C-alpha positions as CSV (number, residue, x, y, z in Angstrom):
1,M,91.3,76.5,107.1
2,D,93.3,79.0,108.5
3,R,93.2,80.8,111.6
4,I,95.0,83.6,113.5
5,I,96.2,83.6,117.2
6,I,97.0,86.8,118.9
7,T,98.5,87.4,122.4
8,G,97.1,91.0,123.1
9,G,98.3,93.8,125.8
10,T,100.8,95.2,123.1
11,P,100.8,98.7,122.4
12,L,101.4,99.2,118.6
13,H,104.2,101.6,117.4
14,G,105.9,102.0,113.7
15,E,104.6,102.9,110.4
16,I,101.8,100.8,108.4
17,P,101.7,101.5,105.0
18,I,98.1,102.1,103.4
19,G,97.2,100.2,100.3
20,G,95.1,101.1,97.2
21,A,91.2,101.0,98.0
22,K,89.9,97.8,96.9
23,N,86.1,99.1,97.2
24,A,87.6,101.4,94.2
25,A,89.8,98.9,93.0
26,L,87.2,96.9,91.8
27,P,84.7,99.1,89.9
28,L,87.8,100.3,88.5
29,M,88.3,96.8,87.2
30,A,84.9,96.3,85.9
31,A,85.3,100.0,83.7
32,A,88.0,98.2,81.7
33,L,85.3,96.4,79.9
34,L,84.0,99.5,78.7
35,S,86.6,100.0,75.9
36,D,88.4,97.6,73.3
37,K,91.7,99.2,74.8
38,P,94.2,98.7,77.8
39,L,93.4,100.2,81.1
40,V,96.3,100.1,83.5
41,L,95.3,100.4,87.2
42,D,98.1,101.3,90.1
43,N,98.4,101.3,93.7
44,L,96.5,98.2,93.2
45,P,95.6,96.3,96.7
46,G,96.9,92.7,97.0
47,V,93.7,91.1,98.3
48,A,91.6,88.1,97.2
49,D,88.5,90.1,95.7
50,I,90.6,91.8,93.3
51,H,92.2,88.6,91.8
52,A,88.6,87.2,92.1
53,M,87.5,90.1,89.9
54,G,90.7,89.8,88.0
55,N,89.3,86.0,87.4
56,L,85.7,87.1,86.1
57,L,86.9,89.5,83.7
58,A,89.6,86.7,82.1
59,E,86.0,84.4,82.0
60,L,84.4,87.0,79.9
61,G,87.2,87.2,77.5
62,A,89.7,90.3,79.0
63,K,93.6,89.4,79.2
64,V,94.3,90.1,82.7
65,D,97.8,90.6,83.7
66,F,98.7,91.4,87.3
67,D,102.3,92.7,88.3
68,A,102.8,92.0,91.8
69,V,105.9,94.0,92.3
70,A,104.5,97.1,90.7
71,R,101.4,96.6,92.0
72,R,99.8,97.2,89.2
73,V,96.8,95.6,86.7
74,T,96.6,95.8,82.8
75,I,93.1,94.8,81.8
76,D,92.7,94.6,77.4
77,A,89.2,93.2,77.3
78,G,89.7,94.2,73.6
79,A,88.9,90.5,73.1
80,A,86.1,90.3,75.2
81,D,83.3,88.3,73.7
82,E,81.4,86.8,76.6
83,T,78.3,88.3,78.4
84,T,77.8,85.8,81.1
85,A,78.8,86.3,84.4
86,P,78.7,82.6,86.2
87,Y,77.5,82.0,89.8
88,D,81.0,80.1,90.4
89,I,82.8,83.4,90.7
90,V,80.0,85.9,91.4
91,R,78.4,84.1,94.8
92,K,82.2,84.8,96.3
93,M,82.3,88.6,95.6
94,R,79.1,91.0,95.3
95,A,80.9,93.2,93.7
96,S,81.0,91.4,90.7
97,V,77.5,92.7,89.8
98,L,79.3,95.7,88.6
99,V,79.8,94.1,85.4
100,L,76.5,94.3,84.8
101,G,76.5,97.9,83.5
102,P,79.8,97.8,80.9
103,L,78.6,94.8,79.3
104,L,74.8,96.0,78.8
105,A,76.1,99.2,77.8
106,R,79.2,97.8,75.5
107,F,77.3,94.8,74.0
108,G,73.8,95.3,74.4
109,K,73.1,92.0,76.3
110,A,74.6,90.4,79.7
111,R,73.7,87.9,81.8
112,V,74.5,88.1,85.2
113,S,74.4,86.3,88.5
114,L,72.7,87.4,91.6
115,P,75.6,88.4,93.8
116,G,76.9,87.0,97.0
117,G,79.5,88.3,99.3
118,C,79.5,88.8,103.1
119,A,76.2,87.8,104.6
120,I,75.4,91.6,106.2
121,G,72.2,91.7,105.0
122,T,69.8,91.3,101.5
123,R,71.5,94.3,99.7
124,P,69.3,94.3,96.5
125,V,70.1,95.0,93.2
126,D,67.1,96.4,92.1
127,L,68.2,99.5,92.5
128,H,70.5,99.1,89.7
129,L,68.3,97.2,87.5
130,S,65.1,99.5,88.1
131,A,67.7,102.1,87.0
132,L,68.8,100.5,83.7
133,E,65.3,99.6,82.6
134,K,64.5,103.4,82.3
135,M,67.7,103.5,80.0
136,G,66.0,101.2,77.8
137,A,67.2,98.1,78.9
138,V,64.9,94.9,79.2
139,I,65.5,92.7,82.3
140,E,64.3,89.4,83.5
141,L,65.4,87.3,86.9
142,E,65.5,83.6,86.1
143,G,67.0,80.8,87.4
144,G,69.4,83.1,90.1
145,Y,70.9,84.8,87.2
146,I,70.0,88.8,85.8
147,N,69.2,88.5,81.9
148,A,69.5,92.2,80.6
149,H,69.7,93.2,76.8
150,V,68.8,96.2,74.9
151,D,68.3,97.0,71.1
152,G,70.3,99.9,69.9
153,P,72.6,101.6,72.5
154,L,70.6,102.5,75.8
155,K,69.4,106.0,76.1
156,G,70.3,108.4,78.4
157,A,67.7,109.1,81.3
158,H,66.9,111.0,84.6
159,I,67.4,109.0,87.4
160,I,66.8,109.7,91.0
161,F,68.1,107.1,93.0
162,P,65.0,106.5,96.2
163,S,68.4,106.1,98.3
164,V,71.8,106.5,98.2
165,T,73.7,103.2,96.6
166,V,77.1,102.8,95.9
167,G,77.2,100.2,93.8
168,G,74.0,101.3,91.5
169,T,76.0,104.8,91.3
170,E,78.6,103.0,89.9
171,N,77.0,100.6,87.9
172,L,74.7,103.4,86.0
173,M,77.7,105.8,85.5
174,M,79.5,103.2,83.8
175,A,76.4,102.2,81.7
176,A,75.8,105.7,81.0
177,A,79.4,106.6,80.0
178,L,78.7,105.1,76.4
179,A,74.6,105.8,76.1
180,D,73.3,107.8,73.4
181,G,72.6,111.3,75.2
182,E,73.0,112.7,78.7
183,T,72.3,110.5,81.7
184,V,71.5,112.4,85.2
185,L,72.0,110.6,88.6
186,A,70.7,112.4,90.8
187,N,70.8,111.0,95.2
188,A,73.7,109.4,93.7
189,A,76.3,108.4,95.8
190,R,79.7,110.6,96.8
191,E,81.7,107.8,98.2
192,P,85.7,108.8,97.6
193,E,85.3,105.3,95.7
194,V,82.4,106.7,93.4
195,T,84.8,110.0,92.8
196,D,87.8,107.3,91.9
197,L,85.5,105.8,89.3
198,A,84.4,109.2,87.7
199,H,87.9,110.2,87.5
200,C,89.2,107.1,85.6
201,L,86.3,107.3,83.2
202,N,86.9,110.9,82.2
203,A,90.7,109.7,81.7
204,M,89.1,107.0,79.4
205,G,87.5,109.5,77.5
206,A,84.1,110.1,79.2
207,D,82.3,113.1,79.9
208,V,81.3,113.0,83.6
209,A,80.4,116.1,85.5
210,G,79.2,116.7,89.0
211,I,82.2,115.0,90.6
212,G,81.9,114.7,94.4
213,T,78.4,115.8,94.0
214,D,75.1,114.2,94.7
215,T,74.2,114.6,91.2
216,L,75.9,113.9,88.1
217,R,75.6,114.4,84.7
218,I,77.2,112.0,81.9
219,Q,77.3,113.0,78.3
220,G,77.5,109.6,76.8
221,V,79.8,109.0,74.2
222,R,80.8,106.7,71.4
223,M,83.9,104.8,72.5
224,L,86.3,105.1,75.4
225,S,89.9,104.8,75.1
226,A,93.4,103.2,76.8
227,A,94.0,105.0,79.9
228,A,96.0,104.7,83.0
229,H,94.7,105.5,86.7
230,S,96.1,105.2,89.9
231,I,93.8,103.7,92.7
232,V,93.2,106.2,95.5
233,P,94.3,105.2,99.3
234,D,91.6,102.8,101.4
235,R,90.3,105.1,103.7
236,I,88.5,101.6,105.6
237,E,92.2,100.5,106.0
238,T,93.2,103.3,107.4
239,G,90.5,103.6,109.7
240,T,90.5,100.1,110.8
241,Y,94.5,100.7,111.8
242,A,93.7,103.8,113.4
243,I,91.5,102.1,115.7
244,A,94.5,99.3,116.3
245,A,96.8,101.8,117.5
246,A,93.9,103.8,119.7
247,I,92.5,100.2,121.0
248,T,96.5,99.0,122.0
249,G,97.5,102.6,123.2
250,G,99.9,103.3,120.8
251,D,101.5,105.2,118.3
252,V,101.3,104.7,114.6
253,L,102.1,106.7,111.2
254,L,99.9,105.6,108.7
255,T,101.6,106.1,105.8
256,G,99.9,107.2,102.5
257,A,96.7,107.6,104.2
258,Q,94.6,110.9,103.5
259,L,93.0,112.6,106.2
260,A,90.7,114.5,103.8
261,T,88.6,111.4,102.9
262,N,88.4,110.2,106.4
263,E,87.1,113.2,108.4
264,A,84.1,111.4,109.5
265,V,86.1,108.3,111.1
266,F,89.3,110.6,112.3
267,G,86.4,113.1,113.6
268,V,84.9,110.4,116.1
269,L,88.5,109.1,117.0
270,S,89.1,112.7,118.0
271,R,86.5,113.1,120.3
272,A,87.1,109.9,121.8
273,G,90.5,111.4,122.9
274,V,92.9,109.7,120.2
275,E,95.2,112.5,118.5
276,V,95.5,112.6,115.0
277,S,97.5,114.7,112.8
278,E,98.9,114.8,109.2
279,D,102.9,114.0,109.4
280,Q,105.2,112.7,107.1
281,G,103.0,111.7,103.9
282,G,100.4,110.2,105.8
283,V,98.2,110.5,108.9
284,R,99.7,110.0,112.6
285,V,97.2,108.0,115.3
286,A,98.1,108.2,119.0
287,R,96.5,107.4,122.3
288,K,98.8,108.8,125.0
289,N,96.3,109.8,127.4
290,G,94.2,107.2,129.6
291,R,91.5,105.4,128.3
292,I,89.0,105.9,125.5
293,R,85.9,108.3,126.1
294,G,82.6,106.2,124.9
295,V,81.1,108.3,121.8
296,D,77.6,107.8,120.0
297,L,77.6,107.2,116.4
298,M,75.6,106.5,113.6
299,T,76.6,105.2,110.0
300,E,75.6,107.1,107.4
301,P,76.4,107.8,103.4
302,Y,79.7,109.6,102.3
303,P,80.8,111.9,104.0
304,G,79.0,110.2,107.2
305,F,80.7,107.7,109.3
306,P,81.1,104.7,107.2
307,T,79.1,101.3,107.6
308,D,82.6,99.3,107.1
309,M,83.9,100.7,110.1
310,Q,81.0,100.1,112.4
311,A,82.5,96.8,113.7
312,Q,85.9,97.9,114.1
313,F,84.6,101.2,116.2
314,M,82.7,98.8,118.4
315,A,85.6,96.9,119.3
316,L,87.0,100.3,120.4
317,M,84.4,101.2,122.8
318,S,83.9,97.9,124.3
319,L,86.8,99.4,126.0
320,A,85.7,103.2,126.9
321,E,85.0,104.8,129.7
322,G,81.4,105.4,129.9
323,A,78.8,104.4,127.6
324,S,78.3,104.7,123.7
325,M,75.6,103.7,121.4
326,I,76.2,102.7,117.7
327,T,73.8,102.8,115.3
328,E,73.4,101.2,111.8
329,S,71.5,102.7,109.3
330,I,72.7,101.0,106.1
331,F,72.4,97.5,106.5
332,E,70.3,95.6,108.4
333,N,71.8,92.5,109.7
334,R,75.5,94.1,110.5
335,F,76.0,93.0,114.2
336,M,77.1,89.3,114.1
337,H,80.3,90.5,115.7
338,V,78.6,91.3,119.1
339,P,78.4,87.9,120.2
340,E,81.9,87.5,119.4
341,L,82.9,90.1,121.5
342,V,80.6,89.6,124.3
343,R,82.5,86.5,124.3
344,M,85.9,87.9,124.9
345,G,84.0,89.8,128.1
346,A,82.6,93.0,126.2
347,D,79.0,94.2,127.6
348,I,77.2,94.7,124.5
349,N,73.3,94.9,124.2
350,V,71.6,94.9,120.7
351,H,68.0,96.6,120.1
352,G,67.4,96.8,116.6
353,A,69.0,99.1,114.7
354,S,71.4,100.0,117.6
355,A,73.8,98.6,120.1
356,I,74.8,99.8,123.4
357,V,78.4,99.3,124.5
358,R,79.0,100.1,128.1
359,G,82.9,100.2,128.6
360,V,84.6,97.4,130.5
361,H,88.2,97.7,132.1
362,G,89.6,94.8,129.8
363,L,88.7,92.1,127.7
364,S,89.9,88.7,127.4
365,G,91.3,86.1,124.8
366,A,88.9,83.8,123.5
367,P,88.3,81.2,120.4
368,V,86.1,83.2,118.1
369,M,84.8,83.2,115.2
370,A,84.6,85.7,111.8
371,T,81.2,86.3,110.1
372,D,82.3,88.6,107.2
373,L,84.8,91.1,106.3
374,R,84.8,93.9,108.9
375,A,83.3,91.6,111.6
376,S,86.7,89.2,110.9
377,V,88.5,92.3,111.7
378,S,86.7,93.9,114.4
379,L,88.0,90.7,116.7
380,V,91.7,91.0,115.7
381,L,91.5,94.6,116.8
382,A,89.5,93.5,120.2
383,A,92.1,90.7,120.0
384,L,95.2,93.5,120.4
385,A,94.1,94.6,123.4
386,A,93.0,91.5,125.2
387,K,94.7,89.9,128.2
388,G,95.7,86.6,127.3
389,E,95.4,84.2,123.3
390,T,92.7,84.8,121.2
391,E,92.2,82.6,118.3
392,I,89.8,83.8,115.3
393,N,89.0,81.3,112.7
394,R,87.2,81.9,109.5
395,V,90.0,84.3,108.2
396,Y,89.0,83.5,104.9
397,H,86.8,86.6,105.0
398,L,89.7,88.6,106.3
399,D,91.8,88.2,103.5
400,R,89.2,89.5,101.2
401,G,89.8,93.4,101.9
402,Y,92.7,93.2,104.3
403,E,96.4,92.6,102.6
404,R,99.1,91.4,104.7
405,I,97.6,91.9,108.0
406,E,99.5,89.7,110.4
407,E,102.9,91.2,108.7
408,K,102.0,95.3,109.0
409,L,100.4,94.0,112.7
410,A,103.6,92.3,113.8
411,A,106.0,95.1,112.4
412,C,104.8,97.2,115.3
413,G,104.9,95.1,117.7
414,A,102.1,93.1,117.7
415,N,102.1,89.1,118.7
416,I,100.2,87.5,115.8
417,R,100.4,84.8,113.8
418,R,98.8,82.8,111.4
419,A,98.1,79.3,111.8
420,S,97.2,76.6,109.0
421,G,94.3,73.9,109.6
422,S,92.4,73.5,112.4
423,A,93.3,73.7,116.0
């Protein structure tokens, strides 16, 4: 099993390219099931979850062609005829449940294993299922599978999500694209990845209105056509490398990054004393004037501070001047990185949904264990700033969402390497 070994203490300087958003690419790939014509996606990130979704689509009968050099995938679901998404694939990646809406809309039936992924909370799919039932689907849970069918096309409906759900919004938007009549999704997620999916669906011939707001109106059409779409830059990768620059006292240009979709993260970093500016086709992040200041935050649905950046920000706050309180309002089990940061010398106390972080003057390298995708990268960030050597185990979590992270950091001066097997 691979591990990453980092000797910290080197400020990062240079450029880091930001790839396409994994969390946008996954629903976009699932959307290919809605059409019997090819969908071409550019700016594709080369991470493990993307290939897992490709394997799932191939299992369903789609032809999936990856072009790593061009960073492109072409998905032709014209011959897709399988409607079962098996446990062996779905258990590896929660986003696999996003094939449920497209399969049900196009084929009238779907059998999808209940999803897996990172162990950061229950994240139930009941909001997806109850909304699909309002559109006429009959759904049963049996043997760890979601069994769904509908007689005729799905019917347009007025759906009010009781809480904001990104996956639920995406699943229902795709299902509604081929439904009979208009579907209204109220209290819909507004994340840039949701907006990206809506634009792609419209390029395929769908009729989605209200894009970027919390009320989406989808007028169902009979069929969707071929399309090409470029995936938005990854705002979580952007935020992660921004914190890498800040935590090491470096100066890094994030090429291809967008300021507009990262306002919450960059706003908090600015309050903490980090310099953020648009520069040369990207965003420059630098810390030049002493220690980081402690800043409080709460994770919220977009446009609030993203839950996927909470662990990274906690690593930064562990070295801040003063104390900060970080409140997690999205997932109930997303502080699993805390014990590992404490092993490195951080002073963190968890009280329910909040963590009190008292900044220390330095962290020390130690052997640590990754527990989920974002927790694993928070340990990388802490290790970049720590004195001595840190060995991070279970980095397969990291590979699900970050492409060539060792190469990108090493190019900016980090002392980082990957090793195979156990120590």
